[in-house]
C-alpha positions as CSV (number, residue, x, y, z in Angstrom):
1,M,-6.4,-46.8,-17.2
2,T,-7.4,-44.6,-20.0
3,R,-10.1,-41.9,-19.5
4,H,-11.9,-40.1,-22.1
5,T,-11.2,-36.9,-20.1
6,D,-7.4,-37.5,-20.9
7,K,-5.8,-34.9,-22.8
8,Q,-4.0,-37.2,-26.0
9,L,-1.5,-36.0,-28.0
10,I,-0.7,-38.2,-31.1
11,V,3.3,-37.8,-32.0
12,G,3.9,-38.8,-35.3
13,F,1.3,-39.1,-37.8
14,G,2.0,-41.5,-40.4
15,V,0.4,-45.2,-40.7
16,T,0.6,-45.8,-37.3
17,G,-0.4,-42.7,-36.2
18,L,-3.3,-42.8,-38.4
19,S,-4.3,-45.9,-37.0
20,V,-4.6,-44.4,-33.5
21,A,-6.8,-41.6,-34.6
22,R,-9.5,-44.4,-36.2
23,H,-9.4,-46.0,-32.8
24,L,-9.8,-43.0,-30.9
25,V,-12.3,-41.9,-32.9
26,R,-14.3,-44.8,-32.8
27,N,-14.0,-45.0,-28.8
28,G,-15.4,-41.3,-28.7
29,S,-11.8,-40.0,-27.7
30,S,-10.6,-36.4,-28.2
31,F,-7.0,-35.9,-29.1
32,E,-4.8,-33.6,-30.8
33,I,-2.0,-34.5,-33.3
34,A,2.2,-33.4,-33.6
35,D,4.0,-34.1,-36.4
36,K,6.9,-32.4,-38.4
37,Q,5.0,-32.1,-41.3
38,S,3.3,-28.3,-42.0
39,A,-0.4,-30.4,-42.2
40,I,-2.6,-33.8,-42.1
41,S,-2.6,-35.0,-45.4
42,T,-5.1,-34.5,-47.8
43,S,-5.8,-38.6,-48.0
44,A,-6.0,-38.6,-44.3
45,I,-8.7,-35.9,-44.2
46,E,-10.6,-37.7,-46.7
47,E,-10.5,-40.9,-45.0
48,L,-11.6,-39.2,-41.5
49,P,-13.0,-35.8,-42.2
50,M,-13.4,-34.8,-38.7
51,L,-9.4,-34.5,-38.7
52,S,-9.6,-31.4,-40.4
53,G,-11.4,-29.6,-36.8
54,V,-8.5,-31.6,-34.6
55,V,-5.6,-29.3,-33.1
56,Y,-2.7,-29.9,-35.2
57,H,0.8,-28.9,-34.3
58,P,3.4,-28.8,-37.1
59,G,7.0,-28.6,-36.8
60,D,9.8,-29.2,-33.8
61,W,8.2,-30.9,-30.4
62,T,8.9,-29.1,-27.2
63,V,8.9,-29.9,-23.3
64,E,6.1,-26.8,-23.0
65,L,3.5,-28.8,-25.8
66,F,4.1,-32.1,-24.2
67,C,3.6,-31.1,-21.0
68,R,-0.3,-29.7,-21.8
69,F,-1.1,-33.4,-22.3
70,D,-1.8,-36.3,-20.0
71,R,-0.5,-38.9,-22.6
72,L,1.2,-38.9,-25.7
73,I,0.7,-41.8,-28.2
74,V,4.2,-42.0,-30.0
75,S,4.3,-43.9,-33.5
76,P,7.1,-46.4,-33.6
77,G,9.5,-44.6,-35.9
78,V,9.8,-41.5,-33.2
79,P,12.9,-42.2,-31.0
80,T,11.7,-41.2,-27.3
81,R,15.0,-41.4,-25.6
82,S,15.9,-37.8,-26.6
83,Q,15.6,-34.9,-23.8
84,V,12.1,-33.8,-24.9
85,F,10.4,-37.1,-24.4
86,E,12.6,-37.6,-21.1
87,E,11.9,-34.2,-19.8
88,A,8.0,-34.6,-20.4
89,R,8.2,-38.2,-18.7
90,S,9.8,-36.8,-16.0
91,A,7.3,-34.4,-15.5
92,G,4.7,-37.1,-15.2
93,V,3.3,-36.7,-19.1
94,E,2.3,-40.4,-19.7
95,I,4.5,-42.0,-23.1
96,I,3.2,-44.7,-24.6
97,S,2.8,-46.8,-28.2
98,D,-0.3,-48.0,-30.0
99,V,0.6,-51.5,-29.1
100,E,-0.3,-50.4,-25.8
101,L,-3.0,-49.0,-26.4
102,F,-4.1,-51.9,-28.0
103,A,-2.9,-53.9,-24.4
104,R,-5.5,-52.1,-22.8
105,D,-8.4,-52.5,-25.1
106,V,-7.9,-56.3,-26.5
107,R,-10.3,-59.0,-25.2
108,K,-8.9,-61.5,-27.3
109,P,-6.0,-63.9,-26.9
110,V,-2.8,-62.6,-28.0
111,I,0.3,-64.4,-29.7
112,S,3.5,-61.7,-29.9
113,V,6.1,-62.5,-31.7
114,T,9.8,-60.3,-31.7
115,G,13.2,-61.2,-33.0
116,S,15.7,-59.3,-35.7
117,N,14.5,-61.5,-38.3
118,G,12.1,-64.2,-39.5
119,K,9.2,-61.8,-37.4
120,S,6.5,-61.5,-40.4
121,T,7.2,-65.1,-42.1
122,V,6.5,-66.5,-38.8
123,V,3.1,-64.5,-37.9
124,S,1.8,-65.2,-41.3
125,M,2.6,-69.0,-40.9
126,I,0.8,-68.8,-37.4
127,G,-2.4,-67.0,-39.2
128,S,-2.7,-70.0,-41.8
129,I,-2.2,-72.4,-39.0
130,L,-5.0,-71.5,-37.0
131,E,-7.3,-70.6,-40.2
132,A,-6.8,-74.2,-41.0
133,A,-7.9,-74.8,-37.7
134,G,-11.3,-72.6,-38.6
135,L,-10.4,-69.8,-36.2
136,R,-10.5,-66.3,-36.9
137,A,-6.8,-64.8,-36.8
138,A,-6.0,-61.3,-36.9
139,V,-2.2,-61.0,-38.3
140,V,-1.5,-57.3,-36.9
141,G,1.5,-55.1,-35.9
142,N,5.0,-54.8,-37.6
143,V,3.4,-57.1,-40.3
144,G,1.0,-54.4,-42.2
145,L,-2.4,-54.4,-40.5
146,A,-1.8,-51.9,-37.4
147,C,-2.8,-53.3,-34.1
148,L,-5.7,-51.0,-33.5
149,D,-7.2,-51.1,-36.9
150,G,-7.5,-55.3,-36.0
151,L,-9.7,-54.5,-32.8
152,A,-12.2,-52.9,-35.2
153,D,-13.6,-56.2,-36.1
154,N,-15.0,-57.9,-33.4
155,A,-15.3,-61.6,-34.7
156,I,-11.8,-62.0,-34.5
157,D,-10.7,-65.0,-31.8
158,I,-7.1,-64.2,-31.7
159,Y,-4.6,-61.7,-32.7
160,V,-1.1,-63.0,-33.8
161,V,1.0,-60.0,-33.3
162,E,4.7,-58.8,-35.0
163,L,6.3,-56.6,-33.0
164,S,9.5,-54.8,-33.9
165,S,12.0,-53.1,-31.0
166,F,10.5,-49.8,-31.6
167,Q,6.9,-50.6,-30.9
168,L,8.5,-52.3,-27.8
169,E,9.8,-49.6,-26.2
170,N,6.7,-47.8,-24.6
171,T,4.5,-50.8,-24.2
172,Y,4.0,-52.1,-20.9
173,S,1.1,-53.7,-20.2
174,L,0.7,-56.4,-23.3
175,K,-0.3,-59.6,-21.7
176,S,0.3,-62.7,-24.3
177,L,-1.1,-65.8,-24.2
178,A,2.0,-67.1,-25.8
179,A,5.5,-65.0,-26.8
180,T,8.8,-65.6,-28.2
181,V,11.8,-63.4,-29.5
182,L,13.2,-65.5,-32.5
183,N,16.8,-64.5,-32.6
184,V,18.7,-61.4,-31.9
185,S,21.6,-60.1,-34.3
186,E,22.7,-56.0,-34.6
187,D,20.2,-54.1,-36.1
188,H,19.1,-50.6,-35.6
189,M,22.7,-49.8,-33.4
190,D,21.8,-45.9,-34.7
191,R,19.0,-45.9,-32.2
192,Y,20.6,-48.5,-29.3
193,D,23.6,-48.1,-26.9
194,G,24.6,-51.3,-28.2
195,I,23.2,-55.2,-28.6
196,E,22.4,-55.3,-24.6
197,D,20.8,-52.6,-24.9
198,Y,18.7,-53.8,-28.2
199,S,18.3,-57.4,-26.8
200,A,16.9,-55.6,-23.5
201,V,13.9,-53.9,-25.1
202,K,13.5,-57.4,-27.1
203,R,13.2,-58.7,-24.0
204,R,10.1,-57.0,-22.9
205,I,7.9,-58.9,-24.7
206,Y,7.7,-61.8,-22.5
207,N,6.8,-59.5,-19.6
208,N,3.4,-60.5,-18.7
209,A,3.6,-63.9,-20.9
210,E,1.6,-67.0,-19.9
211,H,4.0,-68.8,-22.2
212,V,7.3,-68.5,-23.4
213,L,9.1,-70.1,-26.5
214,V,13.1,-69.8,-26.9
215,N,15.0,-70.1,-29.6
216,T,18.1,-72.3,-27.8
217,D,20.2,-72.2,-31.1
218,D,20.2,-68.2,-30.7
219,A,22.9,-67.2,-28.0
220,R,21.5,-64.3,-27.4
221,T,17.8,-65.6,-26.7
222,R,18.7,-69.1,-25.1
223,Y,18.5,-67.9,-21.5
224,M,15.9,-65.3,-22.3
225,G,12.2,-65.5,-20.4
226,S,13.0,-68.7,-17.9
227,S,10.6,-67.6,-15.3
228,A,7.6,-68.3,-17.3
229,K,6.3,-71.4,-18.8
230,G,9.3,-72.0,-21.2
231,I,9.0,-74.0,-24.1
232,S,12.0,-74.5,-26.7
233,F,12.7,-75.2,-30.3
234,S,15.8,-75.9,-32.4
235,I,16.9,-76.9,-35.5
236,E,20.4,-78.4,-34.1
237,H,19.3,-79.7,-31.1
238,S,16.6,-82.9,-30.6
239,N,16.5,-82.3,-26.8
240,A,14.4,-79.2,-27.8
241,D,10.5,-79.3,-27.3
242,W,10.0,-78.4,-30.8
243,Y,12.7,-79.6,-33.1
244,L,14.0,-80.7,-36.5
245,S,14.8,-84.4,-36.9
246,S,18.1,-85.7,-37.5
247,Q,17.3,-86.4,-41.1
248,R,16.1,-83.0,-41.5
249,N,12.8,-83.7,-43.1
250,T,10.1,-83.4,-40.1
251,L,9.2,-80.7,-37.8
252,N,8.6,-82.7,-34.1
253,G,6.9,-81.7,-30.7
254,P,5.5,-82.9,-28.2
255,G,3.7,-86.0,-27.9
256,G,4.2,-87.4,-31.2
257,I,3.1,-84.0,-33.2
258,S,5.0,-83.4,-36.6
259,A,4.7,-82.0,-40.0
260,D,6.8,-82.7,-42.7
261,V,9.3,-80.6,-44.1
262,S,8.6,-81.2,-47.5
263,A,5.0,-79.5,-46.5
264,L,6.8,-76.1,-46.3
265,R,6.7,-73.7,-49.8
266,V,9.4,-72.0,-48.4
267,S,12.9,-73.0,-48.2
268,G,16.4,-73.1,-46.3
269,G,17.0,-73.7,-42.7
270,H,16.1,-70.6,-41.1
271,N,12.3,-71.5,-42.4
272,C,12.4,-74.8,-40.9
273,S,13.2,-72.6,-37.6
274,N,10.5,-70.4,-38.5
275,A,8.1,-73.2,-39.2
276,L,9.1,-74.6,-35.6
277,A,8.5,-71.8,-33.6
278,A,4.9,-70.9,-35.5
279,M,4.3,-74.5,-34.6
280,A,5.0,-74.3,-31.2
281,L,3.1,-70.9,-30.6
282,A,-0.1,-72.2,-32.5
283,T,0.1,-75.1,-30.1
284,V,-0.4,-73.2,-27.5
285,A,-3.3,-71.4,-28.6
286,L,-5.2,-74.1,-30.0
287,D,-4.9,-75.9,-27.1
288,R,-6.8,-73.2,-25.2
289,V,-9.7,-73.6,-27.7
290,G,-9.7,-77.5,-27.0
291,L,-7.5,-78.7,-29.9
292,H,-5.1,-81.5,-28.5
293,K,-4.5,-84.7,-30.0
294,A,-1.4,-85.1,-32.0
295,R,-2.9,-86.2,-35.2
296,Q,-5.7,-83.9,-35.6
297,L,-2.9,-81.1,-34.9
298,S,-0.1,-82.8,-37.5
299,D,-3.3,-82.4,-39.9
300,I,-3.7,-78.7,-39.0
301,Y,-0.1,-77.9,-39.7
302,T,0.6,-79.8,-42.3
303,T,-2.2,-78.0,-44.3
304,G,-1.3,-74.5,-42.5
305,L,2.1,-74.4,-43.8
306,G,1.7,-76.0,-46.9
307,N,-1.0,-73.0,-47.5
308,F,1.6,-70.2,-46.7
309,R,3.6,-69.5,-49.8
310,G,6.0,-66.9,-48.4
311,L,6.2,-63.3,-48.7
312,P,7.7,-60.9,-51.0
313,H,11.2,-59.5,-50.8
314,R,12.3,-62.7,-48.3
315,T,14.3,-65.1,-50.0
316,E,11.7,-65.0,-53.3
317,L,12.8,-66.9,-56.0
318,V,12.3,-64.4,-58.8
319,C,13.5,-66.6,-61.8
320,Q,15.8,-69.1,-63.1
321,L,17.7,-67.9,-65.9
322,N,20.1,-70.6,-68.0
323,G,20.7,-72.4,-65.0
324,V,21.1,-69.0,-62.3
325,N,18.6,-68.7,-59.5
326,W,17.8,-65.3,-59.1
327,F,16.4,-64.4,-55.0
328,N,15.4,-60.8,-54.0
329,D,16.0,-60.7,-50.3
330,S,15.4,-57.0,-50.0
331,K,13.6,-57.2,-46.8
332,G,17.5,-58.6,-45.9
333,T,18.0,-55.2,-43.6
334,N,20.2,-56.1,-41.4
335,V,23.8,-58.6,-41.1
336,G,22.0,-61.6,-39.3
337,A,19.6,-61.7,-42.1
338,C,22.0,-61.6,-44.9
339,V,23.8,-64.7,-43.3
340,S,20.8,-66.7,-43.1
341,A,19.8,-65.9,-46.4
342,I,23.3,-66.8,-47.7
343,K,23.5,-70.6,-45.6
344,G,19.9,-71.3,-47.1
345,M,21.3,-71.2,-50.6
346,S,21.8,-74.5,-52.4
347,G,24.7,-73.6,-54.3
348,P,27.5,-71.1,-54.6
349,V,26.3,-67.5,-54.0
350,V,27.0,-64.1,-56.0
351,L,25.8,-62.0,-53.5
352,I,24.3,-58.2,-53.9
353,A,24.7,-56.3,-50.7
354,G,25.0,-52.6,-49.7
355,G,22.9,-49.4,-48.7
356,Q,22.9,-48.0,-44.9
357,G,24.2,-50.3,-42.4
358,K,22.5,-48.5,-39.3
359,N,26.2,-48.6,-37.5
360,A,26.2,-52.4,-37.8
361,E,29.4,-54.6,-37.5
362,F,29.9,-56.5,-40.8
363,A,32.3,-59.4,-39.6
364,P,29.8,-62.1,-39.0
365,L,29.8,-61.9,-42.8
366,V,33.3,-62.8,-43.2
367,E,32.8,-66.9,-42.8
368,V,29.8,-67.0,-44.6
369,V,31.2,-65.3,-47.2
370,A,34.1,-67.3,-47.6
371,S,32.4,-70.5,-47.5
372,K,29.5,-69.6,-49.5
373,C,30.0,-66.8,-52.0
374,R,31.7,-66.9,-55.8
375,A,31.6,-63.3,-55.3
376,V,30.4,-60.2,-53.6
377,I,28.7,-56.9,-55.2
378,L,28.6,-53.8,-53.4
379,F,26.6,-50.6,-53.6
380,G,25.2,-48.0,-51.8
381,E,26.6,-45.7,-48.6
382,D,28.4,-48.6,-46.8
383,A,29.3,-50.3,-49.4
384,E,33.4,-49.1,-48.1
385,K,32.6,-50.6,-44.8
386,I,31.3,-53.9,-46.2
387,H,34.1,-54.4,-48.1
388,H,36.4,-53.4,-45.0
389,A,35.2,-56.1,-43.3
390,I,35.0,-59.4,-45.7
391,G,38.2,-58.2,-47.3
392,N,39.1,-60.0,-50.5
393,K,38.8,-63.9,-49.7
394,V,36.2,-63.8,-52.7
395,P,36.2,-61.2,-55.6
396,V,34.4,-58.3,-54.3
397,I,33.0,-55.6,-57.0
398,R,32.0,-52.4,-56.4
399,A,28.5,-51.2,-58.2
400,A,27.4,-47.1,-58.6
401,S,23.6,-48.9,-58.6
402,L,21.3,-51.7,-58.0
403,E,20.6,-51.7,-61.8
404,E,24.9,-52.5,-62.2
405,S,24.7,-54.8,-59.7
406,V,22.6,-56.5,-61.3
407,E,24.6,-56.5,-64.8
408,R,27.7,-57.4,-62.8
409,A,25.9,-60.1,-61.3
410,S,24.6,-62.1,-64.6
411,E,28.4,-61.6,-65.7
412,I,29.7,-63.6,-63.3
413,A,27.1,-66.3,-62.2
414,Q,27.7,-69.9,-63.8
415,S,25.2,-72.4,-64.1
416,G,24.2,-73.7,-60.6
417,D,25.0,-70.5,-58.7
418,C,22.4,-68.7,-56.8
419,V,22.2,-64.4,-57.3
420,L,20.9,-63.6,-54.0
421,L,20.2,-59.7,-53.4
422,S,20.3,-59.6,-49.2
423,P,21.7,-56.0,-48.7
424,A,22.4,-56.4,-44.8
425,C,21.1,-52.8,-45.0
426,A,18.6,-50.7,-44.8
427,S,17.5,-48.7,-48.4
428,F,16.9,-45.3,-47.4
429,D,20.4,-44.2,-49.2
430,M,19.1,-44.8,-52.5
431,F,15.0,-46.2,-52.1
432,R,12.0,-45.2,-50.4
433,N,11.9,-48.5,-48.4
434,F,13.1,-52.2,-48.7
435,E,9.9,-52.8,-51.1
436,E,10.5,-50.4,-53.3
437,R,14.4,-52.1,-53.6
438,G,13.2,-55.0,-53.8
439,R,10.8,-54.1,-57.0
440,S,13.7,-52.6,-58.5
441,F,15.6,-55.7,-58.4
442,V,12.8,-57.8,-59.8
443,S,12.6,-55.4,-62.7
444,E,16.2,-55.5,-63.2
445,V,16.2,-59.5,-63.5
446,H,12.9,-59.7,-65.5
447,K,15.0,-57.5,-68.3
448,L,17.3,-60.1,-68.1
449,C,14.9,-62.9,-68.8
450,A,13.1,-60.7,-71.9
């Protein structure tokens, strides 16, 4: 229970921290702010002038500071397993995420999605399907609009929430109408004590969920959440509740619900899997509002999936030049995403990869690179580590920059090939974020077309 008299400290004051401040201001709750920056940004004060009067704690954080408060509301980018947080927790200080605040205040049904890859695509597909059914759906969380900002609109019928592992770490009371872990592959190994630790955090999304959706194609998610009302999806096995037909041309569900794969505006087997997950979760939501008929649902899914045109930096076709398709998958920031992107390409692949590997193992790339790639071009901080993992079963070329990588790819690629930027790494060694990396790639490719 959140009391207005509780002393609250927002820890980390970026995009999420500012959304927490907006929410607390709307609810008349007082708070203070702690951040590593020397002062609150001018833009934040321009948006919320009252911030100029809020007590601000710059610089390093201490147990003494934290223990002055009843509650710390911590941004997802702040690791809370460090000693200062553990000591505060032991002293009785409550440590929660912005999503936990959302969970305590939301009054409408919630569909929750996590996973190593595909989260943003799936929640966007669900939002498109629900809108096709005439519902007002707010797609919030890690995808863009902060969860708490979504609560500002009282006309929302349902919330579709994308959750990262970082957001789940300090979330305890979220009660989802339906939830899923889409998949689990190594990511953020610089934050977790191995893949099992990371998986356990992902699994938290199933706590208190009324319906659980499980991907039976993924060895790490297959047996998660079996205690709730389980629903399964698969692109490999037709005995799942939601499955891809053996001809791989229809997406099928219980009671004769179906949609043609041709309705999808995004390509690749991984997007068939994403669409099945979206249909399964949307069905639970639509059932709650009284939409049950298979024919009616099939029409809604065909329209909703057809209206979704994909997201930037996710296997996004940039252009075709001299018979070569150039794809921007800058959001492929882990090995699992890179593997899926390569598998989804229709021709031989010239792969551009590299960046900060986050302590991940690159061995899962070996098989798919050997079977699908004409060549691999590596750049960035962990290029050597990737090269060591994949060996020389295909030509491996080292580049000093993304610009040089594009130049080399243009020299190697042949008509019918796909040049794929799917870095398998974070971007922070050379770029501010994956979006900037993706925009840089697109710009360099467009120069070739000029």
